[in-house]
C-alpha positions in Angstrom: 0.0 0.0 0.0 1.3 3.4 -0.9 2.4 5.8 1.9 0.2 8.6 0.8 -2.8 6.3 0.8 -2.0 5.1 4.4 -1.7 8.7 5.6 -5.1 9.5 4.1 -6.6 6.5 5.7 -5.2 7.3 9.1 -6.4 10.9 8.7 -9.9 9.6 8.1 -9.7 7.3 11.1 -8.5 10.2 13.2 -10.9 12.9 12.1 -14.0 11.0 11.0 -13.7 7.6 12.8 -14.0 6.0 9.4 -14.6 2.3 9.9 -13.9 1.5 6.3 -10.6 3.3 6.4 -9.8 1.3 9.5 -10.8 -1.9 7.8 -8.2 -1.2 5.0 -5.5 -0.3 7.5 -6.4 -3.5 9.5 -6.1 -5.6 6.4 -2.7 -4.1 5.6 -1.1 -4.1 9.0 -2.6 -6.9 11.0 -0.8 -9.8 9.3 2.5 -8.0 9.6 2.0 -7.3 13.3 0.7 -10.9 13.9 3.8 -12.3 12.2 6.1 -10.1 14.3 4.6 -11.5 17.5 4.8 -15.1 16.2 8.5 -14.5 15.3 9.0 -13.3 18.8 8.0 -16.7 20.2 4.3 -15.8 21.1 1.8 -18.6 20.6 -1.1 -18.1 18.2 -3.6 -17.0 20.8 -1.1 -14.6 22.4 -0.1 -13.1 19.0 -3.8 -12.6 18.0 -4.6 -11.0 21.3 -1.6 -8.6 21.1 -2.3 -7.8 17.5 -5.9 -6.8 18.4 -4.4 -4.6 21.2 -2.1 -2.9 18.7 -5.0 -2.3 16.2 -7.2 -1.0 19.0 -4.4 1.4 19.9 -4.1 2.5 16.3 -7.8 3.1 16.2 -7.9 5.1 19.4 -4.6 7.1 19.0 -4.7 7.6 15.2 -4.7 11.3 16.0 -1.2 10.9 17.4 0.3 9.7 14.2 2.6 12.2 12.7 3.7 11.4 9.1 6.5 14.0 9.4 8.1 12.1 12.2 7.8 8.5 10.9 6.1 6.2 8.5 2.9 4.4 9.6 4.6 1.0 9.6 7.3 2.3 12.0 4.8 3.8 14.2 2.7 0.7 14.2 5.6 -1.6 15.1 6.7 0.8 17.8 3.2 0.3 19.3 3.6 -3.5 18.9 7.0 -3.4 20.5 5.5 -1.6 23.5 2.7 -4.1 23.7 5.3 -6.9 23.7 7.2 -5.3 26.5 4.0 -4.6 28.5 3.1 -8.3 28.0 6.4 -9.6 29.3 6.3 -7.2 32.3 2.8 -8.5 33.2 3.6 -12.2 32.9 7.1 -12.0 34.4 7.4 -14.4 37.2 9.5 -13.4 40.2 10.7 -16.7 41.4 13.5 -15.2 43.4 14.8 -17.0 46.5 16.4 -14.8 49.0 18.7 -17.5 50.2 20.0 -18.1 46.7 20.7 -14.3 46.3 22.4 -14.2 49.6 24.6 -17.2 48.9 25.6 -15.7 45.5 26.4 -12.2 47.0 28.0 -13.7 50.1 29.6 -17.0 49.1 31.6 -17.3 52.4 28.7 -16.5 54.5 28.3 -18.8 57.5 24.7 -17.8 58.0 25.5 -14.9 60.2 22.8 -12.4 59.3 24.0 -9.9 61.8 26.8 -8.6 59.6 24.4 -8.3 56.6 21.8 -6.5 58.8 24.4 -4.0 60.1 25.6 -3.3 56.7 22.0 -2.5 55.5 21.4 -0.4 58.6 24.6 1.5 57.8 23.5 2.2 54.3 20.1 3.3 55.6 21.6 5.8 58.0 23.9 7.2 55.4 21.2 7.7 52.7 18.7 10.5 53.1 15.0 9.8 52.4 15.1 11.1 48.9 17.9 8.6 48.0 16.2 5.8 49.7 13.0 6.6 47.8 14.7 6.6 44.4 16.4 3.3 45.1 13.2 1.8 46.3 11.2 3.1 43.2 13.9 1.9 40.7 14.9 -1.4 42.1 12.2 -2.7 44.4 9.1 -1.3 42.6 10.9 -1.8 39.2 9.8 1.6 37.9 11.5 3.1 34.9 13.5 6.3 35.2 11.0 8.0 33.0 8.1 6.9 35.4 10.1 8.0 38.4 10.7 11.4 36.9 7.1 11.9 36.1 5.9 10.9 39.5 8.5 13.0 41.4 8.1 15.8 38.9 11.8 16.2 38.3 13.8 16.0 35.0 14.7 12.6 33.7 18.5 13.4 33.8 18.2 14.4 37.4 16.7 11.0 38.2 19.4 9.2 36.4 22.2 11.2 38.0 20.8 10.9 41.5 20.4 7.2 41.3 24.0 6.9 39.9 25.3 9.0 42.8 23.3 7.0 45.3 24.5 3.7 43.9 28.1 5.0 44.0 27.6 6.1 47.6 26.2 2.6 48.5 29.2 0.9 46.8 31.7 3.0 48.9 29.8 2.0 52.1 30.0 -1.7 51.2 33.7 -1.6 50.5 
């Protein structure tokens, strides 16, 4: 399908909620998106469901497509990639065993938790509340730096540099 025709169809979807235009876009892009998910090791049902999510997003956010910034196919696959990442995040299993982590981090540990506890308490005392909050949000709540920046209403670069500074400080305390 020609790029100018795609742009016209997306414009009709955006401005007029034209179902015929969406049907043409659907017929064009759905097999490509579905194939992308199958190539990324999703089973048939998962790929169909994710493809539907992508097309639903295209329908609802067609007004956000800017042909001057990217081609429609690129924009569509960006949505698909984000849906794939969201799917992995939702279905990720945290089968973490604390003892396994402890034995990996402290191979010569004889089971004396006092030393570990005192180290953790030392770090807690040395870090201010803002530093503790950043580490908690980033590593324990697994929030992206972008989400942390939005939530705390501070620039993304500031979040990154504060986390890096805090990690360096923690590393010095551990050595």
